[in-house]
C-alpha positions in Angstrom: 51.0 133.3 47.6 48.3 135.9 47.3 48.7 139.1 45.3 49.3 142.4 47.1 46.4 144.1 49.1 44.4 146.7 47.1 43.5 150.3 47.7 45.7 150.9 50.8 44.7 154.3 52.3 45.8 156.2 55.4 43.5 158.9 56.9 44.9 161.3 59.5 42.8 162.0 62.7 45.1 164.3 64.7 47.8 162.1 66.2 46.0 159.0 64.9 45.7 157.3 61.5 43.0 155.0 60.2 44.6 152.5 57.8 42.3 150.7 55.4 42.8 148.3 52.5 40.9 145.8 50.2 41.6 142.1 49.9 44.0 141.0 47.2 42.6 140.4 43.7 44.1 136.9 43.7 44.1 135.1 47.1 46.3 132.3 45.7 43.5 129.8 45.6 43.3 129.7 49.4 41.0 131.2 52.1 43.6 131.6 54.9 44.8 135.1 53.9 46.1 137.3 56.7 47.7 140.7 56.8 50.7 142.2 58.6 51.3 146.0 59.0 54.7 147.6 59.4 55.5 151.3 60.0 58.3 153.6 59.0 58.8 157.2 60.1 60.8 160.0 58.3 61.8 163.5 59.4 61.5 165.9 56.4 64.1 168.3 57.7 66.9 165.7 58.0 65.7 163.1 55.7 66.3 160.4 58.4 64.0 157.4 58.3 63.7 154.5 60.6 61.1 151.9 61.8 58.5 153.3 64.1 59.5 153.0 67.8 57.5 151.3 70.5 55.5 154.5 71.3 53.3 154.0 68.2 50.2 152.0 69.2 48.0 149.8 67.0 44.4 149.1 67.8 45.1 145.4 67.1 48.3 143.4 67.0 49.8 144.2 63.6 50.7 140.6 62.8 48.2 138.0 61.6 45.3 140.4 61.0 42.2 138.9 59.4 40.4 142.2 58.9 41.1 145.0 56.4 41.7 147.9 58.7 43.6 149.1 61.8 43.9 152.3 63.7 47.4 153.7 64.6 47.7 156.2 67.5 50.3 158.2 69.4 52.0 159.6 66.3 54.4 162.5 66.3 53.6 165.8 64.6 55.5 167.0 61.5 56.7 163.5 60.7 55.9 161.4 57.6 54.7 157.9 58.2 54.7 155.0 55.7 52.5 152.0 56.4 53.2 148.8 54.5 50.5 146.1 54.4 51.6 142.5 53.4 49.1 139.8 52.4 50.1 136.2 53.3 48.6 132.7 53.2 49.8 129.3 54.2 52.2 128.9 51.3 53.8 132.4 51.6 56.9 131.1 53.4 57.7 129.1 50.3 57.5 132.0 48.0 60.4 134.3 46.9 58.4 137.6 46.6 56.4 139.5 49.2 52.9 140.7 48.4 52.9 144.3 49.8 51.3 147.6 49.3 52.0 150.9 51.0 50.5 154.3 52.0 52.3 157.4 53.2 50.8 160.2 55.3 52.2 163.4 57.0 51.0 164.2 60.5 50.9 168.0 60.8 48.6 168.2 63.8 48.5 166.2 67.0 46.3 165.9 70.0 47.5 166.3 73.6 49.3 163.2 74.9 47.4 160.8 76.9 48.5 159.4 80.3 49.0 155.7 79.7 49.2 154.3 83.2 49.0 155.3 86.9 50.9 153.4 89.6 51.0 153.5 93.4 54.4 154.4 94.8 53.5 154.7 98.5 50.7 155.2 100.9 49.8 156.0 104.5 46.5 156.2 106.4 45.9 159.7 105.1 47.8 160.0 101.8 48.6 158.3 98.5 51.8 158.7 96.4 51.1 158.2 92.7 53.1 158.4 89.5 52.2 158.0 85.8 53.7 157.9 82.4 53.2 159.6 79.0 55.0 158.9 75.7 58.6 160.1 76.2 58.7 162.1 73.0 55.6 164.1 74.0 56.6 164.9 77.6 58.0 168.3 76.5 54.6 169.4 75.2 52.9 168.9 78.6 52.3 172.1 80.6 50.8 170.5 83.7 48.9 167.4 84.8 45.5 167.4 86.3 44.7 164.7 88.9 41.0 164.0 89.6 40.2 161.8 92.6 37.2 160.8 94.7 36.1 158.2 97.2 34.8 155.1 95.5 31.6 155.2 97.5 30.9 158.8 96.4 32.3 159.5 92.9 30.1 162.5 92.5 32.1 164.5 95.0 35.7 164.7 93.7 38.8 166.8 94.1 41.2 168.2 91.5 44.9 168.6 92.0 47.4 170.1 89.4 51.1 169.5 89.3 54.0 169.9 86.9 55.8 166.6 87.3 54.7 163.0 86.7 54.1 162.2 90.4 52.0 163.6 93.2 51.0 163.0 96.8 47.3 163.2 97.5 46.9 164.5 101.1 44.2 164.6 103.8 42.6 161.4 102.9 40.5 159.1 105.0 42.1 155.9 106.5 41.2 152.5 105.0 39.3 154.1 102.2 39.3 153.3 98.4 39.8 156.2 96.1 39.2 156.4 92.3 41.9 158.3 90.4 42.3 159.7 86.8 45.0 161.8 85.3 45.1 164.0 82.2 47.8 166.1 80.5 47.4 169.8 79.8 49.1 171.3 76.8 48.9 174.5 74.8 46.7 172.6 72.4 44.2 171.7 75.1 43.4 169.0 77.5 44.4 165.4 76.7 42.2 162.4 77.3 41.9 161.0 80.8 43.9 158.0 81.8 42.0 154.8 82.5 40.4 154.9 85.9 42.5 153.4 88.7 41.6 152.4 92.3 43.9 152.8 95.3 43.2 152.3 99.0 44.8 154.1 102.0 46.1 152.1 105.0 44.1 151.6 108.2 44.6 154.0 111.0 47.5 153.0 113.3 49.1 150.7 110.7 52.0 153.2 110.3 53.0 152.7 114.0 52.8 149.0 113.6 54.9 149.1 110.5 57.5 151.3 112.3 57.6 148.9 115.2 58.0 146.0 112.8 60.9 147.7 111.2 62.6 148.4 114.6 62.1 144.8 115.7 63.5 143.5 112.4 66.5 145.8 112.7 67.2 144.7 116.3 66.8 141.1 115.4 69.2 141.5 112.4 71.8 143.2 114.7 71.5 140.3 117.2 71.9 137.7 114.5 75.0 139.4 113.1 76.5 139.6 116.6 75.8 135.9 117.3 77.2 135.0 113.9 80.4 136.9 114.5 80.8 135.4 118.0 80.3 131.9 116.6 82.8 132.6 113.8 85.3 133.9 116.4 84.9 130.8 118.6 85.5 128.4 115.7 88.5 130.4 114.6 90.0 130.2 118.0 89.3 126.5 118.2 91.0 125.9 114.9 94.0 128.0 115.9 94.3 126.1 119.1 94.2 122.7 117.3 96.9 123.9 114.9 99.1 125.0 117.7 98.7 121.7 119.5 99.6 119.8 116.3 102.7 122.0 115.7 104.2 121.4 119.3 107.0 118.8 119.4 106.1 115.6 121.1 107.5 115.2 124.6 109.2 112.1 125.9 107.9 110.3 129.0 110.7 111.8 131.1 110.1 115.3 129.7 106.5 115.0 130.7 107.5 113.7 134.1 109.9 116.5 134.9 107.5 119.2 133.5 104.9 118.3 136.2 104.7 120.2 139.4 106.2 118.7 142.5 102.8 117.9 144.0 101.8 115.8 141.0 105.1 113.9 140.5 105.2 110.3 141.7 108.3 109.2 143.4 110.8 108.1 140.8 113.6 105.9 142.3 115.6 105.0 139.2 117.1 106.9 136.1 118.8 105.0 133.3 122.0 107.0 132.6 122.4 105.1 129.2 119.6 107.2 127.8 121.5 110.4 128.2 124.6 111.6 126.3 125.9 113.1 129.6 125.4 110.9 132.7 125.7 114.0 134.8 122.5 115.3 133.2 120.7 112.1 134.3 122.0 112.6 137.9 120.8 116.3 137.7 117.3 115.3 136.7 117.1 112.5 139.2 118.3 114.5 142.1 116.0 117.5 141.6 113.3 115.8 143.7 115.5 114.0 146.2 117.3 115.6 149.1 121.1 115.5 148.6 121.5 114.0 152.1 119.8 110.8 150.8 122.1 110.3 147.7 125.2 108.1 147.7 127.4 106.8 144.9 127.8 103.1 145.3 129.6 102.0 142.1 130.7 103.4 138.8 129.7 101.3 135.8 131.3 102.4 132.6 130.5 106.1 131.9 127.5 106.2 134.2 126.5 105.3 137.7 123.7 103.4 139.5 122.2 105.6 142.1 120.0 104.4 144.9 118.8 106.1 148.0 120.0 104.7 151.4 117.7 102.3 153.2 115.4 103.9 155.6 116.4 104.1 159.2 
């Protein structure tokens, strides 16, 4: 592995630090030397130290650097920062000792925070709703935000709007028009740098009414679909309940089915076997329900029952 980097220095520039170093005296006999930079921040009052959070920004990815310098921005004031530079080559994973060198710097002054991004939250034909972000730890330093916007076709004529929060509505805009927007933070220390330029376009005139109609149609269609779904579900449930009831009914004998029919649908039954009944009188009762008593005679008693026949027709 190579020896540690040489002459590591950190130069403060407000809320930024320029970190520089020289190549190792011994590259380990190889030419594939790269560098990695790590950062630690400490608070003098409490003595607390921890790795730098995601708010700290490097001008280049801090891993696999081939150059001998990097710029670190968005640092907090009144905090001590320690930057560690490690030299590595192709055989470093097999070594037992890291080749590192460090530099510490205290940031006592800082520049106003910079708005990092601007996003579109909503729009109409005559307005744009925008929001933006700044580093969380620096939001308390911001007094107000200044939004500068203009038509893309005429950037020399612009408007300025100030607000206290991290969102704003730009009113009285032209329909179907592209606007260029920039945002900067205002603090007691001065104006921060402008955000990158962003472009947003308003909706065409009349599109809001079309959107409202689409929402209404979609809502009605959704309600109709739900009603039809419930109706279909109710229908299938009733069919299922009906089938279960049919299956649970006791099966009727042929005579039960016969005597349960109305008189108009019953065929003429001229014979009942009394041996199929425990009580022969019950057989006679069922048989005589559809025959006039004047046509019934008892001809002969056989055992416990009787054969009954109607008299011959006149």
